[in-house]
C-alpha positions in Angstrom: -23.7 -41.9 -39.2 -22.4 -39.9 -42.2 -26.0 -38.4 -42.6 -26.3 -37.6 -39.2 -22.9 -35.9 -39.0 -24.1 -34.0 -42.2 -27.1 -32.9 -40.8 -25.6 -31.7 -37.7 -23.2 -29.6 -39.7 -26.1 -28.1 -41.7 -27.7 -27.2 -38.5 -24.4 -25.5 -37.1 -24.0 -23.5 -40.4 -27.5 -22.4 -40.3 -27.2 -21.2 -36.6 -24.0 -19.3 -37.5 -25.7 -17.8 -40.6 -28.7 -16.8 -38.5 -26.6 -15.1 -35.9 -24.5 -13.2 -38.6 -27.9 -12.2 -40.1 -29.0 -10.8 -36.7 -25.8 -9.1 -36.1 -25.9 -7.5 -39.6 -29.6 -6.4 -39.0 -28.6 -5.0 -35.5 -25.7 -2.9 -37.0 -28.0 -1.6 -39.9 -30.7 -0.7 -37.3 -28.2 1.0 -34.9 -25.6 2.2 -37.2 -25.9 5.9 -36.3 -25.9 5.1 -32.7 -22.8 2.7 -33.3 -21.1 5.5 -35.1 -21.7 8.1 -32.4 -20.3 5.6 -29.8 -17.1 5.0 -31.8 -16.8 8.8 -32.4 -17.1 9.4 -28.7 -14.4 6.9 -27.8 -12.0 8.3 -30.5 -12.7 11.9 -29.0 -12.1 10.6 -25.3 -8.8 9.0 -26.2 -7.5 11.8 -28.3 -8.6 14.3 -25.6 -6.8 12.2 -22.9 -3.6 12.2 -24.9 -4.0 15.7 -25.7 -4.6 16.8 -22.3 -1.5 14.6 -21.2 0.8 16.0 -23.6 -0.2 19.8 -23.6 -1.3 20.1 -20.0 -0.1 17.6 -17.4 3.1 17.1 -19.0 4.2 21.0 -19.1 2.4 21.2 -15.5 4.6 18.4 -14.3 7.9 20.2 -15.7 7.0 23.4 -14.2 6.4 21.7 -10.8 9.7 19.8 -10.8 11.4 23.2 -11.5 9.7 24.8 -8.6 10.2 22.1 -6.1 14.0 22.1 -6.9 14.5 25.6 -5.4 12.4 24.4 -2.3 14.6 21.3 -1.9 17.6 23.3 -2.0 16.5 25.2 1.2 15.3 21.9 2.5 18.9 20.4 2.2 20.3 23.5 3.8 18.1 23.3 7.0 16.2 26.4 6.0 12.8 24.9 6.6 10.9 28.2 6.7 12.2 29.2 3.2 11.5 25.5 2.2 8.0 25.9 3.4 7.0 29.3 2.3 9.6 30.4 -0.5 11.9 33.2 -0.8 9.6 35.7 -2.7 10.9 34.6 -6.1 10.4 30.9 -6.1 7.7 28.8 -4.6 7.8 27.0 -1.1 6.5 23.5 -0.7 3.0 25.0 0.6 2.4 26.9 -2.5 3.9 24.1 -4.8 1.2 21.8 -3.2 -1.5 24.3 -4.0 -0.5 25.2 -7.4 0.6 21.8 -8.7 -1.2 19.2 -6.2 -2.2 17.0 -9.2 1.4 16.3 -10.1 4.1 14.0 -8.8 6.2 16.9 -7.6 3.1 18.4 -6.1 2.3 15.2 -4.0 5.9 15.0 -3.1 5.9 18.5 -1.6 3.5 17.4 1.0 6.2 15.1 2.3 8.7 17.8 2.4 6.1 20.2 4.1 5.6 17.5 6.8 9.2 16.9 7.5 9.9 20.7 7.4 7.2 21.4 10.0 8.5 18.4 12.1 12.0 20.1 12.3 10.3 23.6 13.1 8.5 21.9 16.0 5.0 22.5 14.2 3.9 18.8 15.2 0.3 19.2 14.5 1.1 20.6 10.9 3.6 17.9 10.4 0.7 15.3 11.1 -1.5 17.0 8.7 0.8 16.8 5.9 2.3 13.5 6.5 -0.8 11.5 7.3 -2.3 12.4 3.8 1.0 11.4 2.0 1.8 8.1 0.2 4.5 7.0 -2.0 5.3 3.9 -4.1 9.0 4.4 -3.4 9.7 2.2 -0.4 12.4 4.7 0.9 10.4 7.7 0.8 7.4 5.7 2.1 9.4 4.4 5.2 10.8 7.9 5.9 7.3 9.5 5.8 5.9 6.9 8.2 8.9 7.6 10.4 8.6 11.2 10.5 4.8 10.8 11.2 5.8 8.6 14.2 8.2 11.4 15.3 5.4 13.9 15.3 3.0 11.6 17.1 5.7 10.9 19.7 6.4 14.6 20.3 2.6 15.0 20.7 2.8 12.3 23.3 0.4 10.0 21.1 2.5 6.9 21.8 0.2 4.3 20.3 0.1 6.3 17.0 3.8 6.7 17.1 4.3 2.9 17.6 2.1 2.1 14.7 4.0 4.6 12.4 7.3 3.1 13.4 6.1 -0.5 12.8 5.2 0.5 9.2 8.4 2.5 8.9 10.4 -0.7 10.1 8.3 -2.9 7.9 10.1 -2.0 4.9 13.3 -4.1 4.7 15.8 -1.4 4.1 19.3 -1.6 5.8 19.4 2.5 5.9 16.0 3.0 7.5 14.8 0.1 9.2 17.3 -0.2 12.0 16.4 3.4 12.9 12.9 2.9 13.1 13.3 -0.4 14.9 15.4 1.3 17.7 12.7 4.2 18.0 10.0 1.4 18.2 11.8 -0.3 21.0 12.3 3.0 22.8 8.6 3.7 22.5 7.6 0.4 23.9 10.0 0.7 26.7 8.2 4.1 27.5 4.9 2.1 27.3 6.0 -0.5 29.5 5.9 -3.3 26.9 9.2 -4.6 27.5 8.8 -8.0 25.7 7.9 -6.1 22.6 10.9 -3.9 23.1 13.2 -6.9 23.1 11.6 -8.1 20.0 12.5 -4.8 18.2 15.9 -4.6 19.5 16.6 -8.5 18.8 15.6 -7.9 15.2 18.3 -5.1 14.9 20.9 -7.5 16.3 19.9 -10.4 14.1 19.0 -8.9 10.8 21.0 -5.5 10.7 24.0 -6.5 12.4 26.2 -4.1 10.4 24.1 -0.9 11.1 25.3 1.8 13.6 22.3 0.9 15.8 23.6 -2.7 16.2 26.8 -1.3 17.8 25.1 -0.2 20.7 22.0 -2.6 20.7 23.3 -5.0 23.5 22.7 -2.5 26.2 19.3 -1.8 25.0 18.5 -5.4 24.9 20.0 -6.3 28.4 17.9 -3.3 29.7 14.6 -4.4 28.3 15.3 -8.2 29.0 15.9 -7.3 32.7 12.8 -5.2 32.9 10.7 -7.9 31.0 11.3 -10.6 33.9 
């Protein structure tokens, strides 16, 4: 048994030595190629960090500075100035064009869409908002709801319903009741009273402290009577 074990160990060592020998031989034969690959990796990594530090970071900072002024106009309901700028500072449209690769540039698309919605430019609002996405739930919910508003104004009720459902799916007590209410109203307009009841009931059950919940009973009663 001992001899067999010793022979097995010898074979294992020979296999390891053979593998190491082949590896060394491969490295010797391909040394220049391996060195070039390693150098290329170093250049790519260094280039990425250099680009991030000396290009993207300053670009992001400049975009944040520009979007600040546009946001001020937006908060003052000066939507045309927010969109087009004031001659000295960029509006959201120019920010998108100049800084579209930055976070601030992408957020400008949201603001541009909502600004157009307030101005009654519903097709433009759809163009900007339909291409927008965000990892922040509040912003994502509001963007989906605004897109629903634009579709509703254009008479595209099915698309509006789809967007309101998306907006209401974010479990946020500040936004979900608003979009559930709009969803219910849109279902009623479509004649789908059972779905309207479901939307209204969710406000009553899940968001009982919301402003929408204070008047939800009359909406529920109306939809239930129509659903019979």
